[in-house]
BAFI-3210 file (N, C-alpha, C; in Angstrom, 3 decimals, decimal comma, padded with zeros to 6 digits):
// residues 293
n [1|2|3|4|5|6|7|8|9|10|11|12|13|14|15|16|17|18|19|20|21|22|23|24|25|26|27|28|29|30|31|32|33|34|35|36|37|38|39|40|41|42|43|44|45|46|47|48|49|50|51|52|53|54|55|56|57|58|59|60|61|62|63|64|65|66|67|68|69|70|71|72|73|74|75|76|77|78|79|80|81|82|83|84|85|86|87|88|89|90|91|92|93|94|95|96|97|98|99|100|101|102|103|104|105|106|107|108|109|110|111|112|113|114|115|116|117|118|119|120|121|122|123|124|125|126|127|128|129|130|131|132|133|134|135|136|137|138|139|140|141|142|143|144|145|146|147|148|149|150|151|152|153|154|155|156|157|158|159|160|161|162|163|164|165|166|167|168|169|170|171|172|173|174|175|176|177|178|179|180|181|182|183|184|185|186|187|188|189|190|191|192|193|194|195|196|197|198|199|200|201|202|203|204|205|206|207|208|209|210|211|212|213|214|215|216|217|218|219|220|221|222|223|224|225|226|227|228|229|230|231|232|233|234|235|236|237|238|239|240|241|242|243|244|245|246|247|248|249|250|251|252|253|254|255|256|257|258|259|260|261|262|263|264|265|266|267|268|269|270|271|272|273|274|275|276|277|278|279|280|281|282|283|284|285|286|287|288|289|290|291|292|293]
n.u [083,532|081,227|081,092|081,637|081,106|078,883|076,831|076,407|074,490|072,118|072,120|072,029|069,592|067,746|067,976|067,362|064,696|063,731|062,785|062,871|065,768|067,333|069,705|073,094|075,225|078,255|081,470|083,434|086,546|087,305|089,797|090,872|091,638|090,880|089,211|090,100|088,541|087,744|086,201|086,553|089,184|090,541|090,199|092,002|095,371|097,529|098,935|099,190|100,594|100,135|101,179|100,680|102,217|103,169|104,840|107,247|108,546|110,073|108,640|106,056|106,299|105,178|104,899|105,429|103,567|103,695|101,296|099,431|098,998|098,959|100,867|103,174|103,349|104,712|103,405|103,095|102,070|099,099|097,077|095,462|094,488|094,322|095,955|095,537|096,714|096,899|098,649|098,098|099,295|100,369|098,052|097,843|095,879|093,120|094,288|094,707|094,687|094,857|094,362|095,675|095,340|098,023|099,232|101,110|103,044|103,484|106,389|107,028|104,791|101,464|099,833|098,967|099,949|098,832|099,188|098,948|099,340|100,072|098,898|099,222|097,439|097,158|096,344|097,717|097,103|096,795|095,561|094,700|094,281|093,031|092,566|091,449|091,059|089,277|090,009|089,309|086,868|085,592|084,988|084,880|087,073|088,042|087,853|089,358|089,686|091,191|092,278|095,308|095,870|097,230|097,540|099,041|100,805|101,868|104,678|104,484|103,816|104,548|103,077|100,457|101,556|104,104|103,337|102,026|104,145|105,775|104,155|103,947|106,538|106,788|104,843|105,927|107,987|106,442|105,046|107,093|107,408|104,894|104,098|105,783|104,711|102,067|102,528|103,578|101,310|099,590|100,932|100,783|097,988|097,439|098,897|097,565|094,989|095,375|096,135|093,757|091,861|092,833|094,196|094,445|094,021|094,655|091,930|090,034|087,277|084,686|082,539|079,299|077,987|075,922|076,757|076,143|073,441|070,807|069,216|070,501|073,470|075,182|075,333|077,232|079,414|079,714|080,323|082,840|084,385|084,312|085,864|088,297|087,929|087,116|086,759|087,056|086,579|084,047|082,611|082,679|081,281|078,822|077,793|077,184|075,203|073,288|072,678|071,472|069,276|066,356|063,788|063,143|061,519|059,983|059,906|057,151|056,067|055,859|057,011|060,490|061,534|063,640|065,952|065,888|066,311|068,895|070,343|069,898|071,106|073,764|074,237|073,924|076,131|078,177|077,668|078,200|080,963|081,804|080,982|078,582|076,166|073,463|072,449|072,772|070,913|068,584|068,558|068,358|065,801|064,339|064,887|063,596|060,973|060,523|060,718|058,459|056,361]
n.v [050,425|050,985|049,329|050,675|049,066|047,631|049,224|049,307|047,458|048,703|051,211|050,477|049,147|051,154|053,062|051,477|051,197|053,656|054,492|056,473|058,039|061,083|061,140|060,356|057,655|057,054|055,622|055,440|055,066|053,614|053,430|051,872|051,078|047,798|045,519|042,149|039,567|037,130|036,313|034,492|034,022|034,338|032,055|030,283|029,011|027,867|027,316|025,736|024,627|022,687|021,896|020,417|019,268|018,796|015,678|015,752|018,011|020,055|020,042|022,365|025,491|027,791|031,220|031,921|033,926|036,297|036,183|037,759|036,180|033,616|030,689|029,341|025,972|022,699|020,920|018,306|017,957|018,322|021,250|024,298|026,035|024,923|024,773|023,756|023,009|022,606|021,862|020,886|018,303|019,625|019,776|018,620|019,608|019,752|019,477|020,159|020,184|022,326|023,070|025,766|028,188|029,420|032,191|033,080|035,486|035,706|036,232|036,574|037,380|038,832|037,520|035,252|032,452|029,613|027,628|024,951|025,053|023,671|024,043|023,494|023,570|023,862|023,480|024,203|023,413|024,079|023,103|024,758|024,820|025,941|025,688|026,835|025,952|025,887|024,054|024,081|025,451|023,937|024,640|025,893|028,365|029,661|028,946|028,382|028,079|027,690|027,906|027,838|028,649|028,307|028,966|027,388|027,450|025,898|026,334|027,162|024,326|021,581|019,307|017,578|015,960|017,085|019,553|018,841|017,660|019,878|021,609|020,154|020,151|022,872|022,992|021,475|023,130|025,210|024,032|023,713|026,306|026,996|025,642|026,694|029,301|028,861|028,045|030,400|032,019|030,748|031,169|033,950|034,318|033,006|034,524|036,994|036,203|035,281|037,679|039,212|037,670|037,294|039,498|043,051|044,972|046,586|047,601|047,735|049,356|049,641|052,103|052,941|055,966|058,962|060,659|062,833|065,168|066,234|068,387|069,505|070,899|070,735|068,148|066,910|068,389|067,462|064,806|065,046|065,932|063,646|061,907|061,469|059,478|059,594|059,992|062,724|064,051|063,107|064,430|067,049|066,734|065,973|068,365|069,676|067,985|068,320|070,998|070,961|069,403|067,289|067,607|068,454|069,887|069,510|071,647|071,895|071,703|069,196|066,511|066,051|063,244|061,768|063,420|063,784|061,171|060,821|062,606|061,439|058,947|059,733|060,870|058,600|057,050|058,693|058,715|056,077|055,946|057,782|056,492|056,892|055,367|055,561|057,783|056,830|054,706|056,192|057,605|055,474|054,638|056,814|056,537|054,106|054,910|056,772|055,100|053,586|055,189]
n.w [229,201|226,600|223,415|220,188|217,960|218,576|217,899|215,216|213,950|214,825|213,548|210,853|210,715|211,364|209,263|207,115|207,343|206,789|204,403|201,429|201,761|202,731|203,875|203,858|204,648|206,446|207,323|210,202|211,944|215,027|217,251|220,116|223,611|224,689|226,857|228,004|226,095|227,084|229,932|231,997|232,597|235,003|236,445|235,528|235,333|234,002|230,713|227,547|224,382|221,480|218,384|215,302|212,259|208,756|208,207|206,951|207,679|210,307|213,633|214,021|215,765|218,336|219,373|222,698|224,018|226,593|229,166|231,537|234,657|233,648|233,185|230,949|230,026|229,339|226,513|227,065|229,545|231,612|231,119|232,061|230,083|226,882|223,836|220,581|217,377|213,807|210,785|207,614|205,331|202,281|199,597|196,305|193,811|191,429|188,894|185,486|181,879|179,082|175,650|173,737|171,225|169,323|167,730|164,862|163,225|159,783|158,203|155,517|154,236|154,348|156,074|158,778|160,757|162,640|165,605|167,997|171,447|174,693|178,012|181,444|184,505|188,071|191,570|194,727|198,007|201,465|204,578|207,590|211,083|214,284|217,723|220,832|224,098|227,179|229,823|232,477|232,718|230,895|228,174|224,812|223,700|221,409|217,948|214,922|211,390|208,216|204,764|202,926|199,739|196,480|193,021|190,180|187,089|184,081|181,818|178,305|176,364|174,079|174,160|175,993|178,019|178,496|179,484|181,869|183,278|183,652|185,194|187,526|188,492|189,104|191,053|193,138|193,993|194,889|197,008|198,837|199,685|200,606|202,973|205,122|204,972|205,740|208,353|209,418|209,196|211,005|213,439|213,606|213,729|216,128|218,000|217,804|218,604|221,240|222,433|222,117|223,505|226,126|227,193|227,929|225,133|221,948|220,127|217,087|215,852|213,457|212,738|211,785|210,798|210,346|207,390|205,746|205,178|203,160|203,912|206,075|206,628|208,813|209,668|208,074|208,917|211,561|210,979|209,688|211,805|213,359|211,949|213,079|215,575|218,794|222,379|222,834|220,338|219,957|221,934|220,945|218,537|219,551|220,574|218,232|217,156|219,142|218,837|216,326|216,934|217,598|216,751|214,227|211,340|208,097|205,126|204,640|207,097|208,294|210,443|210,236|209,841|208,786|209,051|211,822|212,698|211,719|213,331|215,858|215,500|215,146|217,664|219,250|218,469|219,435|222,238|222,751|222,474|224,429|226,637|227,990|229,198|230,102|228,723|226,157|226,120|226,372|223,952|222,164|222,784|221,832|219,126|218,603|219,101|217,055|214,851|215,230|214,536]
ca.u [083,041|080,487|081,862|080,908|080,682|077,564|075,838|076,261|073,205|071,057|072,113|071,606|068,175|066,967|067,937|066,723|063,260|063,401|062,278|063,778|066,486|068,199|070,919|074,126|075,963|079,688|082,084|084,629|087,324|087,569|090,881|090,774|091,980|089,740|089,506|090,103|087,222|087,389|086,050|086,849|090,615|091,048|090,094|093,034|096,728|098,552|098,570|100,132|100,276|100,622|100,910|101,155|102,428|103,620|105,911|108,505|109,128|110,168|107,389|105,827|106,338|104,426|105,499|104,788|103,261|103,421|099,912|099,341|098,225|099,091|102,227|103,307|103,893|104,889|102,169|103,024|101,376|097,789|097,075|094,110|094,163|095,019|095,936|095,890|096,680|097,415|098,938|097,997|100,162|099,821|097,348|097,979|094,529|092,568|095,204|094,042|095,452|094,011|095,069|095,443|095,867|099,129|099,283|102,449|103,075|104,264|107,251|107,111|103,495|100,622|098,946|099,495|099,677|098,511|099,505|098,337|100,245|099,358|099,205|098,632|097,237|096,831|096,259|098,334|096,280|097,147|094,544|095,236|093,231|093,491|091,541|091,850|090,023|089,378|089,755|088,698|085,455|085,060|084,339|085,724|087,306|088,169|088,106|089,611|090,187|091,299|093,146|096,258|095,794|097,924|097,448|100,304|100,600|103,077|105,084|103,922|104,373|104,109|102,192|099,868|102,474|105,126|102,707|101,796|105,447|106,268|103,365|104,243|107,810|106,504|104,052|106,823|108,660|105,430|104,777|108,199|107,217|103,565|103,998|106,262|103,776|100,928|103,012|103,645|099,950|099,052|101,563|100,215|096,603|097,448|099,358|096,476|093,866|095,745|096,075|092,369|091,080|093,347|094,898|093,970|094,651|094,138|090,866|089,581|085,860|084,228|081,242|078,496|077,328|075,474|077,833|075,604|071,991|070,529|068,580|071,242|074,918|075,938|075,543|078,536|080,416|079,930|081,010|084,245|085,035|084,393|086,829|089,142|086,814|087,469|085,858|087,158|085,863|082,631|082,019|082,490|080,206|077,561|077,283|076,587|073,937|072,328|072,241|070,536|068,070|065,672|062,380|063,167|060,357|060,190|059,348|055,684|055,641|055,771|058,242|061,570|061,974|064,949|066,985|065,879|066,982|070,328|070,885|069,868|072,135|075,057|074,348|074,113|077,532|079,013|077,471|078,875|082,395|082,033|080,622|077,407|075,209|072,082|072,077|072,657|069,636|067,521|068,552|067,837|064,341|063,822|064,970|062,521|059,696|060,390|060,464|057,116|055,356]
ca.v [051,306|050,306|049,242|051,237|048,061|047,157|050,162|049,202|046,908|049,675|052,225|049,862|048,832|052,392|053,689|050,569|051,365|055,067|054,794|057,262|058,825|062,174|060,998|059,418|057,088|056,869|054,765|055,980|054,049|053,913|052,611|052,108|049,935|046,910|044,517|040,765|039,074|035,941|036,799|033,457|033,757|034,342|030,697|029,458|029,350|027,342|027,282|024,953|024,598|021,546|022,148|019,340|019,696|017,738|014,852|016,030|019,240|020,102|020,335|023,811|026,066|029,030|032,177|031,862|035,299|036,462|036,488|037,919|035,174|032,292|030,176|028,381|024,674|021,773|020,306|016,932|017,915|018,977|022,701|024,862|026,486|024,061|025,220|022,722|023,515|021,653|022,279|019,643|018,101|020,360|018,962|018,981|019,342|020,469|019,466|020,053|020,650|022,883|023,553|027,158|028,547|030,368|032,785|033,473|036,380|035,185|037,352|036,740|037,765|039,646|036,685|034,665|031,027|029,284|026,287|024,660|024,788|023,114|024,612|022,765|024,355|023,069|024,242|023,639|023,926|023,597|023,409|025,184|024,941|026,383|025,572|027,212|025,345|026,070|022,765|024,326|025,772|022,969|025,361|026,353|029,806|030,118|027,911|028,996|027,197|028,352|027,242|028,616|028,058|029,012|028,345|027,309|027,178|025,478|027,084|026,633|023,009|021,048|018,156|017,571|015,351|018,061|020,581|018,280|017,492|021,201|022,176|019,409|020,674|024,159|022,753|021,015|024,322|025,987|023,327|024,000|027,663|027,201|025,150|027,733|030,426|028,453|028,069|031,796|032,502|030,189|031,855|035,301|034,214|032,634|035,678|037,976|035,659|035,294|039,081|039,656|036,896|037,218|040,696|044,350|045,097|047,642|047,120|048,648|049,221|050,429|052,580|053,590|057,184|059,836|061,412|064,103|065,239|067,280|069,543|070,025|070,779|070,490|066,695|066,642|068,997|066,518|063,631|065,367|065,948|062,272|061,087|061,035|059,098|059,291|060,659|064,173|064,499|062,781|065,506|068,196|066,397|065,963|069,738|069,978|067,252|068,931|072,259|070,624|068,961|066,090|067,924|069,201|069,716|069,770|072,956|071,922|071,616|067,823|066,088|065,603|062,016|061,359|064,226|063,502|059,880|061,030|063,222|060,455|057,942|060,334|060,992|057,259|056,672|059,481|058,233|054,781|056,184|058,478|055,581|057,378|054,299|055,993|058,649|055,966|054,003|057,167|057,872|054,271|054,664|057,804|055,932|053,123|055,628|057,327|053,990|053,055|056,112]
ca.w [228,137|225,563|222,187|219,058|217,000|218,942|217,408|213,775|213,541|215,105|212,501|209,604|210,815|211,359|207,951|206,172|207,445|206,680|203,082|200,608|202,752|202,278|204,680|203,416|205,770|206,293|208,338|210,859|212,660|216,437|217,808|221,561|224,459|224,931|227,886|227,502|225,721|227,861|231,312|232,986|232,620|236,378|236,983|234,897|235,775|233,091|229,299|226,737|222,961|220,716|216,976|214,427|210,880|207,847|208,758|206,265|208,199|211,770|214,337|214,116|217,106|218,503|220,301|224,014|224,385|228,037|229,506|232,994|235,373|233,036|233,016|229,856|230,425|228,229|226,021|227,551|230,827|231,561|231,284|232,176|228,738|225,933|222,444|219,606|216,010|212,829|209,417|206,853|204,185|201,134|198,617|194,891|193,331|190,266|187,753|184,186|180,725|178,033|174,464|173,387|169,925|169,308|166,400|164,427|162,084|158,663|157,816|154,059|153,687|155,210|156,875|159,999|160,921|164,023|166,090|169,291|172,568|175,846|179,319|182,577|185,724|189,265|192,817|195,932|199,109|202,802|205,589|208,888|212,097|215,596|218,761|222,187|224,951|228,626|230,475|233,783|232,481|229,924|227,083|223,712|223,707|220,025|216,952|213,620|210,338|206,919|203,805|202,144|198,399|195,405|191,703|189,462|185,663|183,375|180,634|177,059|176,042|172,796|174,375|177,332|178,981|178,857|180,314|183,198|183,938|184,056|186,287|188,752|188,998|189,723|192,259|194,215|194,518|195,611|198,260|199,761|200,223|201,178|204,347|206,045|204,975|206,565|209,728|209,827|209,365|212,250|214,569|213,665|214,191|217,542|218,783|217,833|219,377|222,656|222,878|222,198|224,463|227,491|227,663|227,460|223,828|221,089|219,252|216,037|215,518|212,311|213,188|210,755|211,293|209,257|206,746|205,273|205,024|202,172|204,540|207,216|206,378|210,040|209,797|207,464|209,801|212,664|210,427|209,457|213,125|213,858|211,192|214,196|216,440|220,173|223,325|222,708|219,146|220,152|222,732|220,055|217,598|220,297|220,658|216,928|217,066|220,071|218,232|215,244|217,616|217,126|216,474|212,975|210,465|206,677|204,725|204,705|208,480|208,796|211,125|209,359|210,500|208,261|209,703|213,260|212,880|211,489|214,546|216,946|215,237|215,451|219,119|219,810|218,253|220,349|223,604|222,848|222,671|225,694|227,723|228,710|228,931|230,316|227,607|224,985|226,194|226,118|222,512|221,507|222,973|220,895|217,784|218,510|219,039|215,698|213,928|215,447|214,005]
c.u [082,326|081,284|081,054|080,404|079,295|076,467|075,527|074,939|072,049|070,970|071,595|070,110|067,325|066,845|067,307|065,223|062,818|062,906|063,325|064,495|067,299|069,502|071,843|074,897|077,444|080,212|083,324|085,281|087,591|088,610|090,967|091,256|090,724|090,124|089,561|088,682|086,774|087,384|086,496|088,341|091,163|091,005|091,234|094,430|097,819|098,004|099,622|099,673|100,904|100,193|101,494|101,273|102,860|104,825|107,265|109,218|109,228|108,827|107,207|105,843|105,474|105,178|104,733|104,605|102,999|101,976|099,818|098,455|098,322|100,563|102,245|103,953|104,008|103,552|102,019|102,299|100,058|097,918|095,638|093,606|094,987|094,837|096,338|095,751|097,236|097,620|098,976|099,135|099,567|099,186|097,572|096,671|094,226|093,532|094,403|094,932|094,480|094,867|094,713|096,055|096,964|099,262|100,690|102,327|103,976|105,083|107,263|105,784|102,716|099,759|099,597|099,144|099,351|098,920|098,837|099,432|099,406|099,860|098,503|098,514|096,888|096,780|096,971|097,626|096,671|096,077|095,218|094,074|093,847|092,327|092,148|090,720|090,328|089,016|089,124|087,200|084,781|084,312|085,367|085,842|087,342|088,451|088,225|090,076|090,197|092,219|094,083|096,325|096,499|097,763|098,815|100,008|101,926|103,479|104,394|104,621|103,795|103,169|101,591|100,810|103,558|104,558|102,494|103,109|105,964|105,480|103,634|105,582|107,586|105,727|104,931|107,568|107,689|105,116|105,855|108,065|105,913|103,472|104,580|105,333|102,556|101,303|103,064|102,264|099,316|099,639|101,007|098,803|096,551|097,862|098,255|095,329|094,167|095,668|094,634|091,603|091,527|094,008|094,145|094,739|094,051|093,126|090,495|088,127|085,545|082,773|080,539|077,756|076,848|076,637|077,360|074,090|071,681|069,957|069,441|072,749|075,724|076,134|076,905|079,662|080,743|080,684|082,493|085,026|085,275|085,261|087,954|088,187|087,316|086,553|085,885|086,378|084,375|081,931|081,763|081,320|078,846|076,949|076,606|075,235|072,872|071,813|071,230|069,207|067,395|064,180|062,298|061,922|060,754|059,618|057,818|055,161|055,503|057,070|059,274|062,220|063,358|066,075|067,035|066,546|068,488|070,989|070,960|070,922|073,524|075,277|074,601|075,551|078,445|078,881|078,131|080,353|082,672|081,644|079,417|076,224|073,756|071,599|071,920|071,316|068,471|067,414|067,988|066,317|063,688|063,823|063,822|061,158|059,465|060,087|059,035|056,034|055,054]
c.v [050,478|050,342|049,773|050,192|047,538|048,029|049,960|048,574|047,878|050,678|051,659|049,620|050,089|052,950|052,793|050,755|052,790|055,474|055,545|058,259|059,925|062,174|059,977|058,940|056,987|056,000|055,436|054,868|054,504|052,932|052,909|050,883|049,103|045,872|043,126|040,302|037,908|036,291|035,787|033,166|033,668|032,956|029,805|029,957|028,866|027,290|026,501|024,964|023,383|021,749|021,007|019,850|018,531|016,990|015,192|017,266|019,200|020,464|021,843|024,282|027,322|029,935|032,120|033,283|035,405|036,890|036,603|036,847|033,778|031,923|029,156|027,101|023,796|021,167|018,868|016,826|018,672|020,478|023,191|025,367|025,664|024,594|024,051|023,308|022,472|022,327|021,003|019,507|018,881|019,394|019,521|018,602|020,130|020,541|019,318|020,645|021,221|023,317|025,016|027,436|029,603|030,881|033,284|034,395|035,781|036,333|037,599|037,158|038,600|038,825|036,218|033,193|030,779|027,856|026,115|024,380|024,309|023,756|023,777|023,708|023,416|024,012|023,479|024,259|023,257|024,033|023,731|025,288|025,295|026,304|025,967|026,783|025,568|024,755|022,928|024,570|024,839|023,676|025,794|027,868|030,351|028,929|028,580|027,930|027,955|027,524|028,269|027,957|028,942|028,233|028,373|026,920|026,818|026,500|026,477|025,333|022,505|019,862|018,244|016,996|016,304|019,145|020,078|018,127|018,832|021,763|021,430|019,829|022,005|023,983|022,301|022,197|025,169|025,355|023,647|025,386|027,784|026,738|026,139|028,939|030,105|028,470|029,503|032,388|032,001|030,912|033,264|035,272|033,884|033,811|036,717|037,482|035,653|036,714|039,523|038,950|037,096|038,489|041,961|044,674|046,278|047,049|048,189|048,349|050,124|050,803|053,327|054,779|058,019|060,661|062,780|064,009|066,433|068,540|070,207|069,830|070,482|068,993|066,321|067,237|068,054|065,285|063,900|065,440|064,525|061,367|060,624|060,750|058,702|060,109|062,176|064,681|064,188|063,883|066,740|067,939|066,395|067,361|070,142|069,284|067,883|070,256|072,013|070,189|067,779|066,330|068,765|068,896|070,027|071,139|073,026|071,665|070,225|067,451|065,566|064,371|061,596|062,118|063,923|062,168|060,010|061,613|062,207|059,378|058,479|060,462|059,630|056,794|057,405|059,002|056,869|054,972|056,858|057,615|056,002|056,441|054,761|056,875|057,837|055,246|054,945|057,465|056,676|054,198|055,663|057,261|054,937|053,810|056,224|056,239|053,497|053,940|055,810]
c.w [227,087|224,273|221,016|218,091|217,313|218,355|215,937|213,347|213,772|213,969|211,191|209,603|210,708|209,952|206,904|206,196|207,213|205,303|202,273|201,503|202,096|203,056|204,043|204,643|205,430|207,416|208,895|211,678|214,087|216,956|219,295|222,344|224,721|225,986|227,278|227,193|226,606|229,341|232,361|233,130|234,038|237,010|236,490|235,284|234,829|231,665|228,538|225,285|222,308|219,265|216,154|213,001|210,014|208,398|208,148|206,800|209,716|212,395|214,457|215,565|217,142|219,469|221,617|224,539|225,886|228,275|231,023|233,622|234,808|232,865|231,881|230,366|229,178|227,814|226,493|228,890|230,742|231,796|231,357|230,820|227,760|224,515|221,557|218,206|215,063|211,480|208,589|205,855|203,012|200,128|197,220|194,210|192,048|189,095|186,455|183,102|179,702|176,859|174,212|172,018|170,068|167,882|166,104|163,215|161,000|158,080|156,318|153,440|154,679|156,159|158,162|160,028|162,385|164,340|167,449|170,314|173,747|177,143|180,388|183,767|186,875|190,459|193,922|197,124|200,418|203,789|206,915|209,872|213,439|216,577|220,101|223,112|226,423|229,301|231,851|233,629|231,505|228,795|226,042|223,764|222,287|219,124|215,591|212,635|209,022|206,021|203,175|200,775|197,381|194,109|191,026|188,015|185,010|182,324|179,410|176,699|174,724|172,950|175,771|178,375|179,435|179,778|181,736|183,947|184,448|185,237|187,589|189,347|189,714|191,027|193,416|194,828|195,342|196,962|199,291|200,386|200,994|202,630|205,357|206,104|205,828|208,042|210,255|210,054|210,647|213,457|214,730|214,214|215,676|218,410|218,907|218,713|220,869|223,215|223,084|223,314|225,906|228,017|227,243|226,194|223,063|220,128|218,242|215,717|214,332|212,564|212,056|211,359|210,104|208,702|206,261|205,205|204,131|202,803|205,607|207,031|207,637|210,314|209,209|208,302|210,960|212,174|210,237|210,762|213,610|212,997|212,117|215,339|217,821|221,081|223,163|221,487|219,257|220,944|221,878|219,106|218,299|220,401|219,349|216,798|217,969|219,531|217,105|215,845|216,958|216,899|215,203|212,147|209,033|206,327|204,786|206,109|209,054|209,513|210,124|209,994|210,057|208,949|211,191|213,568|212,689|212,737|215,676|216,743|215,520|216,939|219,759|219,648|219,228|221,788|223,807|223,153|224,014|226,894|228,527|228,426|229,071|229,167|226,329|224,974|225,914|224,621|221,750|221,647|222,026|219,466|217,599|218,384|217,662|214,682|214,029|214,837|212,547]
res [m|l|r|p|s|l|l|i|p|i|l|t|l|v|l|a|g|a|g|c|s|s|t|r|m|g|t|v|t|h|i|h|p|a|p|p|r|y|a|q|i|s|q|c|h|t|i|s|a|a|i|s|g|p|k|s|l|p|t|p|t|v|d|q|t|p|i|p|g|l|e|w|v|s|s|a|q|p|a|d|i|a|i|s|g|s|i|s|e|p|q|y|i|n|e|k|v|e|p|r|k|v|y|h|i|v|s|s|g|n|g|q|s|e|s|v|a|y|y|a|t|a|t|v|s|t|a|v|s|l|l|i|y|d|n|v|g|n|k|k|i|e|s|l|s|w|r|v|s|d|d|v|e|s|e|k|a|e|s|p|g|q|a|i|a|d|v|r|i|k|a|r|a|l|i|a|r|q|t|p|a|a|h|g|g|l|r|t|a|l|s|r|t|l|s|e|q|f|t|t|h|t|a|t|d|y|v|s|i|p|r|s|n|k|q|e|p|r|i|e|e|a|y|n|i|l|r|t|f|n|a|e|t|a|a|v|a|l|k|i|y|e|d|v|g|t|v|n|v|t|p|d|g|k|p|n|t|d|l|n|l|a|v|l|n|g|m|a|a|c|f|t|v|t|g|e|a|e|k|l|e|a|v|k|s|q|i|a|a|l|k|a|k]
***
C-alpha cells in the first residue's frame, strides 16, 4: 500500500503555486500497519548490541526485542546486524555568575532598599548516539545522535563563590539523574527503530488535505469525514469529491482552478490510503496539467 506521507510534498507544492487560494488546508492522522523499512533483512540471521557508557556506572543494556528471522548473539562474536551505542560522560558546561538586585521593603517608612545577590547557572549535557549496521550488505541502516541537556541554577548567594559552590552541588545531583535518563532514552529509541526497520509495525502518517473552500462547502464535509482517516472513510470522501467534480467554474465562467485542485488533492490522499495506485497516478497527472496552465 502506498504511504500517505509521500503525498504531503505534492499538496504543498500545488497550493504554493495556486496564488491567492480560497482553500484552507488541514492535517489528518493516518494510523496503519506498515511493512519493515529495511528490505534486505532476509539476508541476515544474527544481531548483537554493544552499548558503552560512563565508567562510573554499570554497562548499559538494551532490550533484546524479538525479531522474526534474527537471533540475538553476544556482542563478543560477529553478527550480521551490529548495533553500537554510546552514552558520554555528562559534561558540566556554561557555568556563569550574575549579580541581581534584590529589593527590600522598609517597614518603618514608605521607601525601599536594595542589595545585590549572586546567582550561578550552568548546564549538564550528555551525548547519546546509536548506529545500526548491516555487515552482510555492508551498509548503514540507521544512525541517530542527540543530547540530553538540563540547566541548573543556584540559590541566592551573598558572593560569587557561594553561588558557584551551590550550583555545582546541584549539578552533581543532576548528573546522577541524567545518565539513567539518557540510558532510558537510548533503549526507547533502539526499541522503536528495531520495530520500524525489521518488523511489521504501526505507523503514523500526517497527511495534508483540503479542509475547506469558500465556494464549495462539501470540501469541509469530506474533511470532517477524513478526520478518522482510513480506507473506509476515504471511500466515503471520494464519493463527495467525485460529486463536486474537477471541472468547476467561477461565477464569471472561468475555470475554478483553486477548487479543482482542492478536489484533486483530496482524491489523491484518498487513493493513497485505498492503495489504488493507477487512479493516484491519473490524479497526479491532472494536478500537473492544471499547474501547467
